N, C-alpha and C positions, 0 to 999 in steps of 0.2 A: 960694314956690309954695304952701305950705300955707295962708298967709294968704288967697290968692285962693280956695282951696277953702272956707275958713271963711266968707268973704263970700258965695260962691255958694250954699252950703247953709244959711247963717244959723246956724252953730253954732261954738262955740269948740273943738270936739273933733274934730280931724282928724289922722290919722297916716299917713305915707307909708312904704311898705315895698317889699321887693324883688320881690314878685309878688302876683297876686291870691290864690293859694293860701296864701302867707305871711300875707296879711291875714286870711283866714278862720281859719287856724291860731291866730293871735294872739288873735282874737276868742273862739274856743272856749276857749282857755286862760284868758282873762279871765273868761268866764262860769262856768267850773269853780271859780274862786275864790269866786264869789258863790252858787252852788248846787251842792250835793253830789249831782249826778245824772250819768247815764252815757249816755243815749240822745239821738241827733240824728236828726231826721226830715228826709229829703231826697227830692227827686223820683227816681223810678226811671229816668228818662231825663234826664241832665244832664251837664255837663262832668265829665270824670274827675278834675279837680283837686279837686272838692268831696269825694268820698269819700276821696281821698288825704289831704286836710287833716284830715278827721274821724279817720282812723286814726292819723295822726301825733300827734294830740292825745290818743290813748289812749281814744277814745270809741267807742261802738257805733253803727254805721250801721243805721237803720231806714228801709226804703224805703216810699214811697207811690206808687201808680200815678198817672199824669197822664191827662188827657183829650185825645184826638186833636184835637178841634175847638178847644180853648183853649190847649193846651200848658201848662196850669196843673194844680194838684192836682185829683184826684178827691176833692172835699171830703167825700163820703159815706164814702169809703174812709179818709180821714184821721182822722175822729173816733174810731174804735175804737183807733187807734194811740196815742192820748195817755194817759199814765199818770203816776204820781208820780215816775217815774224819767226823765221826758223833760226834758232840759235846754233844747233849743231846736228850732224848726222853721225850715227854710231855704227859703222860697218863692223861685222863680227867675224873673226877668224875661228869659226865653229869647228871644234875637234882638232884645231891646228890647220885646217884647210884655209888657204889664204883667200880673203876677200880682195877683189880687184879695186883697190882704193883709187888707183889712177883714173878709173871710170868716172869718179865724181869730183876729183880734185879741181879740174878747171871750172866746173859749174859752181863749186863752193867758193872758190877764190873770187869769182865775178860777183857773187851775191853776199860776200862777207860772212859765209857760214863756216863754222869750224868743223873739222873732221876729228872725231874722238875714236881712236881704234880700241875696240874691245879685243885685246890680245890675252884675255884671261886664260885661255886654253892653248896658247901658242908661244910661250916663252922659248926662245932658242930656234924657232922656225924661221927660215929665210925664203924670200921670193926673189930669185935671181941672186944678186949679191947683197940685197937689202934685208935686214932683220925686220920681221913683223913687229910693229910697235914704233917704227921709225918712219912710217909712210904718211902719216897725217900730221895734225898740229900737236896732238897730245895723245897718250895711250895709257892704258892701265892693264896690269897683270894681276892674277890671283895666285896667292901662296896657300890656298886652301887644300883640303883633303883631295887627293887624287890628281892634283895638277902636276905640271911638268917638274917643278920642284915645290916642296911644301914644308911649312913649319907648323902645320895644324890649321892655322888661319892667318891671313895677312894679305896685304895688297901693295903693289908698287905703281907709282906714277912716274912716267917718263915724258919729257918734252924738250924740244929744241928751241921753243919760242921763249925769248926773254920776256916778252910781254905777259904771256901766261904764267911763266915761272915766278915773276915778280909778285903777282897776286897770290899764287899758290904758297909762296914762301911766307907771306903774311898770315894766311889762313892756317898753314901748318904750324906756325909759331904759336898760335892761340890754342892748339889742341893739347889736351892732357895726355899723359901716358896711360896705357891700359892699367886698370886697378890690379892690386896684388892677387885678388881671387882669380883673375884671368890666367895667372901662371899655373895654378893648380888645375883649372879646367883644361888648359892647353896641354899640360903634361899628360893628363888622362886621355885626351883626344888623340895625341900623337901615339901613345902606347897602343890604343885600340886600333888606330889606322894601320900601324905597322904589323899588328897581329892579323887583322882580317883581310889584308890585301893578299894573303897567302891563299892560293886556289883551294887548298884542302879545307879551308875554314869559311868559304863563302856562305855555307848553309847556316852558320852560327848566328849572325846578326838577325836573321829572319825570326829566330825564336826569342829575340830580345828587342821588341819594337821600341822600347823607351830610348834606345841608342840613336834612333832616327838616321841610321847610316843609309845613304842612298836616297833619302827623302828629298823631294823638291818642294820647297815652301816659299810662298810669297810673304815677304816681311813688310808690314805697314810702317815699321820703324826699326832702327838698328843703331847701335853705338858707333861713334866715329872717334878713334883715338890714334895716337902714334903707335907704331909697332913697338912692343915691349922688348926689353933686353934679352929675355929668355928665348923668345922666338928668333930674334936676330942671331943669337948664339947657335941655334940649330942650323943656321944657313952658312956656317963658317966655310964649308967646302962646296958651296952651291954651284959654282961654275963647273967643277969637275963632275959633280953629281948630275947636273943638268945634261952635260955632254953624254955621259954614260946612259942615263935614262932615255934620252931622246934617240940615241943610237939603237937601243933595244926596241923602242916603240916603232922605229922605222923598219927594222927587220921583221917584227911581228906583222906590221901592216903589209909588207911585201908578201909574207907567207899567206895572209888572208886573201890578198888580191889574186894570187896564183891559185890557191886552193879553192876559191869560190869562182874562179874564171871571170874576174871582174876587170882584168887588165884591158886597156883600150876600149872601155865602155863609157861610163859617165865621167865628166870632168872632175868629180870629187875623188876619182881614183887615178888621176893622170899625173900627179906629182908624188915623188917619194918622200912625203912628209912624215914626221913622227906623230901619227894620229894619237890624240889623247885617249880617244876611244874610236873604234873602227865602225863607221856607219853602214848599215845594210837595210834595204827596204824589204819588207815582208808582206804577206797577205794580211789584210786589215783585221779580219776576225782572229787570226792566229796571234798577231802581235798584241792586240787588245786583251785577249782572253788568256793567253798562255805564257807569254814571256816573263812577266813579273812573278807569277806563282810557280811555274814549273822549271824555268831555266836560270833563275837567279843563282842557283847553286853552282852554276858554271861561269858566273860573272857576266852573263848575258842579260841586259836590261833594256827597257825603254829609256829614253832620255827624259825630256820634259813632257809631262803628261798631257799638255794641251798647248795650243797656240796662245799668244798673249791675250788676244781678244776674247778668249774663253776662260781666263782666270776669274774665278768666282768673285773675288774682292773688287775687281775693277771692270768687269765685262760691260756694265751699264754705260761706261764712258764711251763705248764704241758704237752705240746705237744699232746693234745688230749687224754691223758691217761684217761681211765674210771675207776671209783671206784664204782663198781656195788651196793654194799650194802649201801654205804653212799648216793649215788644218789637216791636209793629207799627210804631210810629214809627221805630225804629231800622232796620227793614227797608225801609220805603217812603218815608222822607223824603229829599229832596234839596234843596239850597239854591242860590240864585242870588246873585251878587255885587251889591252896591248902591253901591259907592264912586263918587266923583265923576269918576274917570278914564274911565268907560265912555262911549263915544260913542253916538249914536242908532243907528248901524249895529250896534254891539256888542249893544245892548239888543234890537234887532229879531232878531238871530241867536239870542240867548239865549232869547227868547220862542218862537221857532220850534222850537228843540230841546225846550224845556219842554213845549210842547203835545203833542209826540210821546211824551213820557215820562209825562204826567199820567194819573192814574187817576180814577175817580169819587170825589167828595169823601167822606171817611170819616164814619161815624156812630159815636156813643159806644157802646162795647160793655161 
């Protein structure tokens, strides 16, 4: 499996581990061996697994606001955050929408700051002729539920840096394989995932809350293993599957852009990317009160319930600092499913609901 990823990304340095957050954790530990620095800059609106991995590595989270119209860093806000104690910056290709990594590359090189691409939601996406995950010093992808390709859970690390790869190779060699019980858990997870991705069954997990499907959770700790053989076996035809799935997601994204009249509006709709989920801004009270309870049966959900500075377990670390745009995104964003099992009727119904929830397009504040 790793050989296929090496060929796909054109590098000899690929490592497969038990989750996307495990991949990021391992990357951060490797970078700490190379630079004696403590700060990691991340978007103030991102997957909770990112701050979880930073804290597990014993590093300090530094938040940077993102722009509502790009879902990328506010680069004017980013510059003052960089100092001699900054280990790395983690630009995020949220929903498969490319972060403009070149905007920070020159600054980072001058200051010896690493760029760690969060490509967890963007495997197979390109920016020009370059694959996302090849723009910075090192990148990680997720193989978890609902990602571009999945084996239930897992993560991939990719780097072109011999320096970083040398340290990663040593750390990776010290990891254990996932224990045998993970095989059974993963089999169960994959079966459920394949069942409940079908639009006619979206309602079912809501009645079984113990499944925790779609739940966003902050993990204070998590295991870090090599990817087990069962999961690797599920990825035998990953490249073929990735191409087919991403093609379907691109077509669905085009359908939503046209159906919701979002073409030529915000930058997040300007590229024909295979959106992992399609982002739409709604009226604050509608999104907060209605999306989860009333529209989950259609696969329409909020994404992360709050910006990182509002996560209950770590909010005291930010001393009440507000990140205006990220907080607005958390309150107003809802997302539409893009996977290939959606019928034309499903997409028509989803567009009808989305139109009723949509707000005026945001402007940068």
